[in-house]
VOGU-3710 file (C-alpha; in Angstrom, 3 decimals, decimal comma):
1> xxxxxxxxxx> 126,238/82,827/100,174  123,158/82,418/97,124  122,934/84,600/93,789  120,661/85,505/91,456  117,199/83,907/91,533  118,241/81,320/93,983  117,429/83,121/97,032  117,618/81,796/100,947  113,746/81,775/100,213  113,950/80,030/97,190
11> xxxxxxxxxx> 112,888/80,571/93,610  110,799/83,901/93,295  106,918/83,534/92,735  105,938/84,792/88,969  103,811/87,904/89,279  101,309/88,280/86,078  99,293/91,285/85,477  95,681/91,275/84,501  94,371/94,334/82,358  91,586/93,110/80,113
21> xxxxxxxxxx> 90,187/96,721/79,463  93,868/98,273/78,741  91,889/100,084/75,910  89,164/101,657/78,210  91,661/104,170/80,608  88,375/104,591/82,954  88,180/100,812/83,710  91,859/100,830/84,994  90,272/99,745/88,382  89,039/96,300/86,751
31> xxxxxxxxxx> 92,277/94,790/86,914  94,391/92,418/89,194  97,307/90,734/89,390  98,075/87,076/90,043  100,865/85,219/91,879  102,292/81,737/90,752  104,713/78,948/91,482  107,731/79,169/89,725  107,565/75,536/89,536  104,394/74,524/88,502
41> xxxxxxxxxx> 102,694/77,593/87,622  99,684/77,402/90,082  98,389/80,654/90,936  98,402/80,856/95,023  97,187/84,585/95,167  95,417/87,242/93,313  95,757/90,660/94,084  93,388/93,932/93,162  96,343/96,394/94,104  99,927/96,010/92,517
51> xxxxxxxxxx> 102,842/96,209/94,717  100,602/95,160/97,769  102,908/94,885/100,923  102,180/91,516/103,041  103,790/90,291/106,090  105,019/87,162/106,660  107,862/85,035/106,408  108,086/84,577/102,873  108,651/80,997/102,338  105,337/79,133/101,039
61> xxxxxxxxxx> 105,033/75,225/100,155  103,023/75,186/97,223  99,963/73,023/97,382  100,163/71,733/94,058  103,700/70,656/93,588  105,112/71,011/97,262  108,390/72,911/96,803  109,123/75,932/98,731  109,319/79,000/97,205  109,523/82,877/98,386
71> xxxxxxxxxx> 106,304/84,224/97,896  107,034/88,146/98,124  105,662/88,762/102,239  108,561/90,030/104,293  108,174/90,323/107,808  107,772/94,100/109,143  111,949/94,767/110,174  112,623/93,496/106,629  110,793/96,087/105,180  112,145/99,340/103,654
81> xxxxxxxxxx> 110,612/102,516/105,525  108,507/103,206/102,102  107,151/99,741/102,230  106,220/100,354/105,726  104,640/103,438/105,218  102,760/101,612/102,114  102,062/98,897/104,608  100,013/101,011/106,912  98,459/103,274/104,506  97,379/101,310/101,196
91> xxxxxxxxxx> 96,200/103,047/98,323  92,725/102,217/99,073  92,981/103,405/102,578  94,676/106,687/101,693  91,355/107,342/99,225  88,782/106,235/101,940  90,885/108,573/104,410  90,784/111,526/101,945  87,343/111,200/100,833  85,847/110,886/104,923
101> xxxxxxxxxx> 88,256/113,722/105,543  87,028/116,053/102,603  83,589/114,744/103,295  83,768/115,974/107,249  85,241/119,301/106,404  82,367/119,537/104,086  79,942/118,951/106,630  81,416/121,684/108,617  81,246/123,976/106,193  77,292/123,720/105,477
111> xxxxxxxxxx> 76,633/123,872/109,530  75,478/126,895/110,904  78,096/128,997/111,957  76,526/129,437/115,583  76,580/125,519/115,805  80,605/124,737/114,734  82,943/124,840/117,684  86,546/123,340/118,125  84,841/120,158/120,018  82,180/120,078/117,112
121> xxxxxxxxxx> 85,213/119,868/114,482  87,081/117,557/116,408  83,804/115,009/116,805  83,018/115,548/113,132  86,603/114,826/111,613  86,857/111,752/114,237  84,050/110,432/113,042  84,718/110,523/109,431  88,401/109,107/110,343  87,279/106,516/112,581
131> xxxxxxxxxx> 87,485/103,873/109,743  91,316/104,573/108,867  92,091/104,872/112,989  90,473/101,274/113,060  92,649/100,027/110,052  95,610/101,494/111,629  94,959/99,737/115,143  94,405/96,311/113,408  98,012/96,524/111,221  99,363/97,767/114,566
141> xxxxxxxxxx> 98,644/94,007/115,896  99,656/92,322/112,742  103,108/94,158/112,871  103,576/93,625/116,298  103,021/90,062/115,368  105,088/90,014/112,667  108,278/91,688/114,455  107,583/88,760/117,316  107,968/86,245/114,150  110,836/87,764/113,021
151> xxxxxxxxxx> 112,659/87,476/116,607  111,793/84,167/117,183  111,113/81,950/114,039  114,604/79,755/113,323  113,716/79,950/109,800  114,015/84,039/109,832  117,240/83,664/112,005  118,757/81,415/109,429  117,923/83,939/106,688  119,780/87,003/108,772
161> xxxxxx> 122,992/84,739/109,036  123,017/83,646/105,674  122,549/87,604/104,638  125,245/88,768/107,192  127,649/85,935/105,909  128,057/84,419/109,155
//
């Protein structure tokens, strides 16, 4: 059994947050996070959303130094329920869903009363929520692929055996 930062997947990637406009609070969206190889400090990924949940084996081979390290990705069965929810509904999708829902409700409120019925409400809300439904459908297929990798991949089987101590 391994301890400390020496995980079964190798050293963990280094996370480096960049916030160049920290003094201008209204520009909080102009920030990013870089993920670096722990051995050669070469950036392998940049993200605009902090704490993004990524599906994958978690093992990455650095393109620069060739060493294996833990990139932070996890397969679906390894995620906690809060991370599973965040995987399906990241902050950008939640914001888009809420804004489209409010626009749909606003459209129904300004429509003439004799035109609004349950069918119209259903149609308007489904049109405004269709991007979110499409996102969830795409994520569903990615989750199924992740579950398949977890069940059939030798690396994930090795990690499960090391974790249980068998």
